[in-house]
N, CA and C atoms as a LAMMPS dump frame, in Angstrom:
ITEM: TIMESTEP
0
ITEM: NUMBER OF ATOMS
204
ITEM: BOX BOUNDS ff ff ff
-5.0000000000000000e+02 5.0000000000000000e+02
-5.0000000000000000e+02 5.0000000000000000e+02
-5.0000000000000000e+02 5.0000000000000000e+02
ITEM: ATOMS id mol type element x y z
1 1 1 N 135.586 270.14 -153.316
2 1 2 C 135.509 269.456 -152.284
3 1 3 C 134.983 268.066 -152.982
4 2 1 N 135.243 266.808 -152.418
5 2 2 C 135.379 265.712 -153.035
6 2 3 C 134.153 264.856 -152.708
7 3 1 N 133.404 263.717 -152.949
8 3 2 C 132.291 263.433 -152.413
9 3 3 C 132.182 262.943 -150.945
10 4 1 N 130.898 263.386 -150.446
11 4 2 C 131.049 262.86 -149.258
12 4 3 C 130.19 261.811 -148.93
13 5 1 N 130.227 260.91 -148.065
14 5 2 C 129.25 259.751 -147.61
15 5 3 C 128.343 260.105 -146.821
16 6 1 N 127.655 259.09 -146.566
17 6 2 C 126.564 259.704 -145.505
18 6 3 C 127.146 259.722 -144.123
19 7 1 N 127.914 258.75 -143.908
20 7 2 C 128.747 258.904 -142.753
21 7 3 C 129.312 260.014 -142.471
22 8 1 N 130.357 260.786 -143.286
23 8 2 C 130.538 261.985 -143.484
24 8 3 C 129.736 263.312 -143.103
25 9 1 N 128.699 263.33 -143.835
26 9 2 C 127.454 263.913 -143.838
27 9 3 C 126.833 263.895 -141.935
28 10 1 N 126.861 262.603 -141.371
29 10 2 C 126.041 262.911 -140.269
30 10 3 C 127.17 263.251 -138.972
31 11 1 N 128.558 262.847 -139.412
32 11 2 C 129.525 263.438 -138.453
33 11 3 C 129.437 264.714 -138.633
34 12 1 N 129.687 265.841 -139.747
35 12 2 C 129.264 267.076 -140.104
36 12 3 C 128.465 267.833 -139.138
37 13 1 N 127.218 267.227 -139.333
38 13 2 C 125.846 267.682 -138.888
39 13 3 C 125.912 267.672 -137.351
40 14 1 N 126.139 266.616 -136.775
41 14 2 C 126.629 266.131 -135.399
42 14 3 C 127.65 267.363 -134.39
43 15 1 N 128.264 268.107 -135.26
44 15 2 C 129.15 268.81 -135.328
45 15 3 C 129.139 270.302 -135.274
46 16 1 N 127.802 270.266 -135.729
47 16 2 C 127.179 271.968 -135.749
48 16 3 C 127.054 272.673 -134.259
49 17 1 N 127.119 273.766 -134.2
50 17 2 C 126.664 274.637 -132.676
51 17 3 C 125.119 274.281 -133.08
52 18 1 N 124.629 274.778 -131.813
53 18 2 C 122.785 274.73 -132.024
54 18 3 C 122.356 276.192 -133.023
55 19 1 N 123.381 276.965 -133.04
56 19 2 C 122.556 277.787 -133.938
57 19 3 C 122.938 277.693 -135.662
58 20 1 N 123.937 276.794 -135.691
59 20 2 C 124.384 276.069 -136.969
60 20 3 C 123.387 275.204 -137.297
61 21 1 N 123.247 274.537 -136.195
62 21 2 C 121.99 273.089 -136.769
63 21 3 C 120.693 273.895 -137.22
64 22 1 N 120.517 274.787 -136.249
65 22 2 C 118.792 275.505 -136.535
66 22 3 C 119.142 275.979 -138.044
67 23 1 N 119.932 276.721 -138.627
68 23 2 C 119.932 277.15 -139.908
69 23 3 C 120.477 276.183 -141.294
70 24 1 N 121.001 275.119 -140.612
71 24 2 C 120.96 273.68 -141.401
72 24 3 C 119.661 273.312 -141.564
73 25 1 N 118.972 272.977 -140.571
74 25 2 C 117.391 272.641 -140.261
75 25 3 C 116.8 273.332 -141.009
76 26 1 N 116.819 274.564 -141.315
77 26 2 C 115.87 275.671 -142.11
78 26 3 C 116.229 275.212 -143.257
79 27 1 N 117.58 275.272 -143.749
80 27 2 C 117.902 275.272 -145.087
81 27 3 C 117.764 273.81 -145.397
82 28 1 N 117.768 272.741 -144.943
83 28 2 C 117.064 271.374 -145.418
84 28 3 C 115.8 271.279 -145.789
85 29 1 N 115 272.045 -145.099
86 29 2 C 113.306 271.656 -144.987
87 29 3 C 113.276 272.581 -146.38
88 30 1 N 113.541 273.609 -146.63
89 30 2 C 113.585 274.408 -148.129
90 30 3 C 113.832 273.615 -149.195
91 31 1 N 115.216 273.058 -148.767
92 31 2 C 115.909 272.088 -149.607
93 31 3 C 114.807 271.002 -150.069
94 32 1 N 114.417 270.085 -149.133
95 32 2 C 113.302 269.15 -149.101
96 32 3 C 112.308 269.315 -149.917
97 33 1 N 111.587 270.712 -149.649
98 33 2 C 110.202 271.105 -149.97
99 33 3 C 110.278 271.42 -151.452
100 34 1 N 111.494 271.86 -151.96
101 34 2 C 111.764 272.455 -153.171
102 34 3 C 111.585 271.106 -154.179
103 35 1 N 112.5 269.749 -153.643
104 35 2 C 112.549 268.403 -154.302
105 35 3 C 111.181 267.829 -154.307
106 36 1 N 110.509 267.693 -152.96
107 36 2 C 109.12 267.015 -153.009
108 36 3 C 108.107 267.949 -154.228
109 37 1 N 108.135 269.439 -154.475
110 37 2 C 107.385 269.794 -155.043
111 37 3 C 107.7 269.342 -156.927
112 38 1 N 108.697 269.551 -156.68
113 38 2 C 109.386 269.165 -158.028
114 38 3 C 108.959 267.64 -158.441
115 39 1 N 109.021 267.108 -157.617
116 39 2 C 108.59 265.365 -157.818
117 39 3 C 106.788 265.427 -158.168
118 40 1 N 106.26 266.233 -157.146
119 40 2 C 104.692 266.505 -157.417
120 40 3 C 104.379 266.629 -158.58
121 41 1 N 105.027 267.672 -159.204
122 41 2 C 105.049 268.35 -160.477
123 41 3 C 105.294 267.675 -161.424
124 42 1 N 106.198 266.712 -161.622
125 42 2 C 106.782 266.016 -162.39
126 42 3 C 105.496 264.555 -162.597
127 43 1 N 105.128 264.186 -161.266
128 43 2 C 103.854 263.406 -161.284
129 43 3 C 102.799 263.827 -161.94
130 44 1 N 102.165 264.493 -161.718
131 44 2 C 101.132 265.23 -162.001
132 44 3 C 101.228 265.454 -163.471
133 45 1 N 102.515 266.067 -164.411
134 45 2 C 102.317 266.101 -165.244
135 45 3 C 102.562 264.549 -166.236
136 46 1 N 103.027 263.789 -165.887
137 46 2 C 102.969 262.722 -166.276
138 46 3 C 101.799 261.716 -166.03
139 47 1 N 100.931 262.051 -165.488
140 47 2 C 99.722 261.397 -164.889
141 47 3 C 99.162 260.527 -163.913
142 48 1 N 100.447 260.487 -163.457
143 48 2 C 100.539 259.7 -162.6
144 48 3 C 99.416 259.974 -160.976
145 49 1 N 98.984 261.116 -161.044
146 49 2 C 97.963 261.341 -159.954
147 49 3 C 96.632 261.27 -160.147
148 50 1 N 96.459 261.345 -161.842
149 50 2 C 95.477 260.972 -162.295
150 50 3 C 94.069 260.016 -161.667
151 51 1 N 94.582 258.872 -161.477
152 51 2 C 93.502 258.28 -160.464
153 51 3 C 93.292 258.414 -159.262
154 52 1 N 94.317 258.903 -158.958
155 52 2 C 94.218 259.962 -157.211
156 52 3 C 93.248 260.801 -157.268
157 53 1 N 93.285 261.629 -158.34
158 53 2 C 92.454 262.501 -158.409
159 53 3 C 90.936 262.447 -158.598
160 54 1 N 91.069 261.414 -159.542
161 54 2 C 89.491 260.926 -159.942
162 54 3 C 88.922 260.379 -158.956
163 55 1 N 89.723 259.546 -158.112
164 55 2 C 88.702 258.861 -157.06
165 55 3 C 88.267 259.822 -155.999
166 56 1 N 88.883 261.17 -155.786
167 56 2 C 88.709 261.783 -154.861
168 56 3 C 87.678 262.51 -155.211
169 57 1 N 87.766 263.281 -156.674
170 57 2 C 86.49 264.091 -157.219
171 57 3 C 85.102 262.926 -157.03
172 58 1 N 85.2 261.837 -157.206
173 58 2 C 84.131 260.761 -157.566
174 58 3 C 83.598 260.353 -156.133
175 59 1 N 84.413 260.623 -154.747
176 59 2 C 84.347 260.661 -153.453
177 59 3 C 83.505 261.688 -153.294
178 60 1 N 83.826 262.974 -153.512
179 60 2 C 82.956 264.177 -153.02
180 60 3 C 81.846 264.565 -153.56
181 61 1 N 82.098 263.913 -155.191
182 61 2 C 80.53 264.069 -156.173
183 61 3 C 79.361 263.133 -155.241
184 62 1 N 79.703 261.886 -154.886
185 62 2 C 79.212 261.482 -154.051
186 62 3 C 78.438 261.598 -152.649
187 63 1 N 79.259 262.586 -152.356
188 63 2 C 78.873 263.465 -150.914
189 63 3 C 79.947 262.078 -149.854
190 64 1 N 80.939 261.696 -150.103
191 64 2 C 81.593 261.014 -149.075
192 64 3 C 83.01 261.841 -148.582
193 65 1 N 82.819 263.031 -148.572
194 65 2 C 83.962 264.143 -147.793
195 65 3 C 82.867 265.294 -147.156
196 66 1 N 84.095 265.612 -146.213
197 66 2 C 83.701 266.19 -145.063
198 66 3 C 84.688 267.875 -145.152
199 67 1 N 84.068 268.963 -145.044
200 67 2 C 84.614 270.024 -145.151
201 67 3 C 85.504 270.028 -143.711
202 68 1 N 86.839 270.648 -143.976
203 68 2 C 87.613 270.706 -143.071
204 68 3 C 87.724 271.789 -142.216
């Protein structure tokens, strides 16, 4: 299978049956979630979330948070 363009993918998706679209949607949500998790993990390991975490902890320590 050669490289598909975005246009090719759009055409393929719009041609799916309702059942195939539901299965594709579930697969893509799982796939996208895995990519998101990998990016968050990489950002955390690289320290890119440290300032955000520090600010959240400071806000909680200062009483500027509320229970969900």
